[in-house]
N, C-alpha and C positions, 0 to 999 in steps of 0.2 A: 667196468673195470677189467677189460680184456686186454691181452698182449697185443702189441702193434707189430705187424708184419706185413711185408709185400711178397706175395707168394704166387706160385704156379698153381692154377686150378683147372680142373676139367669142367667145361661149360655145359649148361643146358640152355638151349636157345628156344625162347617162347615168343609168339606173335605179340606185337604191340597193338592193343585194342583200338587205339585212336590215331594211328599213323601208318601210312603204307610203306614209308621209307625207313621205318625204325623197327627194331626188335628188342626183346629183353634178354640179356645174358644173365643167367642165374648161377650164383656161387653160394652154395649152402641155401639159406633162405633169403640172402640178399639178392637184389636185382639191379642191374645197371643197363641203362638205355644205351643201345649201339646202332650203328648204321646197318641197315638191312643187307644180308649177304656176306658181311665181313667174317662172320663165324658160323660154324655148325655145331650141332649138338655132339659132344665127344671131343671137340677141339680142346687144346690146351692154351691158355692165355694167362698173362700176368694180371693179377687183381690188386689194384692200388686201394686201400681202404680210405674211408673218411678220416679227417684229421691229418692227412699226409701234407707235408710241405714239399712242393716239387722244385727242383733246380730250374733255372731259366732255360737251359738248352732243352730239357725234357718238355717243358711247356710249349716251346716253340715247335718241336718235333711233333707233339700230339695236337698241335693247332688249337691250344687253349689259352693264347695270349688275350688277356682282358675278359676271360670267362670264369676264372676261379675267384674265390673270395679272400678277404683279409686286405690289410693295408697295402701289401704288396702283390695283391691278386695272385697268390701262390698256393692257396690252401684248398684241399678238396673237401667238399662239403655236400651232403645230400641235397638234391635239387628236383623239382617236379618238372618233367619234360612231356608236354602234351598229355597231362593228367596222370602220368605214372612217375613214382619216386624212383630216382636214379641214386643208388647208393655206392659211391665209389667209381673206379675207372676200370675198364677192361681194355687191354692193350698188348702190344709186343713191342717194346722199345728196340731201336737199332743196336743199342749197347749190348743187348743179351745175344745178338748173333743167331746162329742156328743150332738147334739140337736135334738128336734123333729121339725117336719116341720112348725108347728105354730110359734115357736121361730124364725126360719130361716127366715120366711116370715116377721115377725115383724122387725128383724135386717135390712133386705134388705129394707123394706119400710122406716125405720127411718135413714137409712144410718149410722148406728151406727159404730163407729170409733174403731177398735181394735189395733190401732198402738201402744198405751201404754202398752196394755196387753202383747204384743209380743216383746216389747223393740225395735220396729221400729221407726226411726226418719227420719225427711226430710233432705236431703242433702242441705247445703247452700254453694254456691261456695265462695272461698275466696275474701275478698274485696280488690281490687287494691289500691295502696298507694293514687292515685290521687283522689279517692272517699272517703277516710277516713278524719277524722278530729276530732276537739274537740267537745263534744256533751253537750247539756244543757236541763233541763226539758223545755218542750213546752206545758203548759197547755191549750193553745188556738189552738193548731195544730188540723186541721181536717184531720183524718186518712182516708187511702184508704181502700177499701173493696175488698175481693177476688171475682173474676169473674170465674164462672164455665166453664169448657171446654165442648163444644157441642159434642164433641166425647164421653165423659163420660155420658152426659145426653142429648141425642138428643130429649127427649120428652119436653124440655123447651119451645119450640115454636110450634104452630099449624100450620098445612098447610093452606095457605091463610091469615095468620095474617101479618099485615103490619110491616115491619122491616126496620132498617138502618144498613148498614154494613160499617164500616170504616177499614182502613189498620191497621194491628197490627205491630207496629214498634218494631224492634229488638234493644233495647238499655237498659238503666237503668232508672227505675221510679223515678221521682222527685216530691216531694210534697211541694206545696207552698201555705201558709195560710197568709192572711192579716187580722189583728184584728183591726178594725176601731174604737174600743173603746180605747184600750191601745196604738194604733198607732205602733204596733210591727209587724215585718215580720218574719215568721218561715219557714225555709228551711230544708227539711229533705228527707231521702231515705224511701223506702217502709219498709224496716226491722226496722230501727230506728223510723219511724213514728208509727209503731204497739206497740212501747214501750213508746209512747208519749215523744220522744226525738227529738231534733232538732239538726242541725249542726251549730256551732258557725261560725259567718261570716269569710270568709277567701278568699283571692285573688287566692289561689291555689286549692282549692276545686272544683271539676267538677260541682256539683250542683249549688253552688253559682255563679260560672262563668257563667253558663247558665241563671241564673236569672238576672245577670247584663248585659249580651250580648243581651238579648232579652227584656230588659225593663219590666220584668214581674211584679215588684212591682208596677210601675205606672200603669200598666193595671189593677191590682187587686184594686188599690186605686180607680181608676175611676169607675170601675164596682160596687165597694161597695157604692160609693156616688150616683150613678145613681139608684141602687136598693134599696137604704136606709137600707142596711144590716149591721149587727154587725160584721160578718166574711164572707170572701169569700175565697175559696180554689181552686187552679188550680193544676191538675194532668197532668203530661206529661212524654214524654221519651227524654232523653239526649242520643244522639247517635254519632258515628263517629269512625274512626280508633282509636284503643286503648281501646274502651269500649266492643264491641262484634265483631264476625266475620262478620257480615254484617254492613257496614259502610255508605252505601248510598252516597259515594263520599265525605262524611264529614271527617274531622280530629279533633279528641278532643284535640289534643296537644296544640291548640291555641284557644283563645277566638273567634277570627273572622272566624274560620272554623269549629268550633263545630256545631252539629245539634241539633234541638229541635223541637218536635211537641206535642201540647196539645191533650189530649184524653178525658178530662172530666173537668167540672166545678161544684162546689157545692156552694150554697148561703145560709148562715145562717142569717134569719130575726130576730131571737130572739123571746123569749117568746113563745106564743101559735103558732105563724106562723111557727117556727121550721126551720129545713134545708130541702133545695130541690135541686135535681140535675137539671141543665139546660137541658131541654128536647132535644131528639136526633134531632128532627126537627128544632131546634133553635140553636143548638151547633155551626155549621159552621159559621152562620151569626154573632153570639156573638163573636167568636174568631176573625173574620175580623174586626168587629166594634171596637175592642180594640187593634188591631195590634198584635195579637197573632197567631203565625203559628199553624195550626191545622193538625191533621192526615187527610189523603186524605179520601173523601167519595167515596167508591167503588160502592155502590148499594143501592137503595131505591125502595121498592116494596113489593109484597106479598112473604111471607117465602116459599122457595123451597130448600130443603136440598141438593139435588143433584146439583142445580145450583150454590148454595153458596159454596159447597165443591169444585167444579171446579174452582170458582172464587178465593178461598183462596190460590190456588197454582199458580196464574198468576204473571205477572211481576209487581215489585213495581212501584208505582206512584210517589215515592219521587225523586229518583236518583240513579245511579249506575248500573242500568241495570240487577240486580239480581232478583231472586224470592222474592215474599212476604213471610214473616214469617207466615202470616194467616190473618184472619179477626176478628174484634170484632162486634158481632151483638147485636142491641139493639131493643126493642119494640118501636112503635110509641109513 
């Protein structure tokens, strides 16, 4: 759930263990395979992340015709090249011209997004029929925020900082807001929620089915009353067979067999008190108190990048026996 941006980055160049004519350009913890000698450690380059849709002229300039994926062969995806994963593209398109070192340092520090300049867009997967529905304006909906990927920004946490890590569930994000003033319930997806739109109530829509099956409206009503809040929002993942390739033993085809796990709660107290996230150290107990299934807590303790990276690829603690999709790390 990270923000999408095409940015200038300072590179670290590493040898490719299986190819004499290739090297690895590291951006954060991501690595992209590049031609040997094209870049040196400390150089600035443009990093185009996975899920980028490239325009035809840029594809031709970067000599990627027929190389990228998707129906139009214009989408960037992680690939394995001579045994090494290449995550995104490292390049310097002609359209950006030349900049002096002070400008590049500024663009890198500000994470300036060059996507629009280059005509690059983020790929959005097609929405399955059971996730679609009639939409309506939702002025009271509390929207979700993007969470950055630790691989892109490994400096977000300091060694020794106390953190909580929960399992990242592979499903589809569901946004549920209870307005205690108007007595309205808003249900939405991440994409629709970003436009302040909600899904009209429907017995066939996946998100509404999850809300009904897990009694989420009643949980939010009780939480709002106890907190004397004007609005409360619950964010979670709906999952199961038919949603994503990892289904955790659940089946989204029927209400009784679909899966749901909450991963965040936000409370709006109104006025000067404003909105507040339920702290990481209270989240699990809050969900249990109101009968809401929560994402598993995998780790709590001091931040250790190597340890957490290893734990991110462990077995899921939900069901199904497959690997975790990853971890979500929060400060204390």
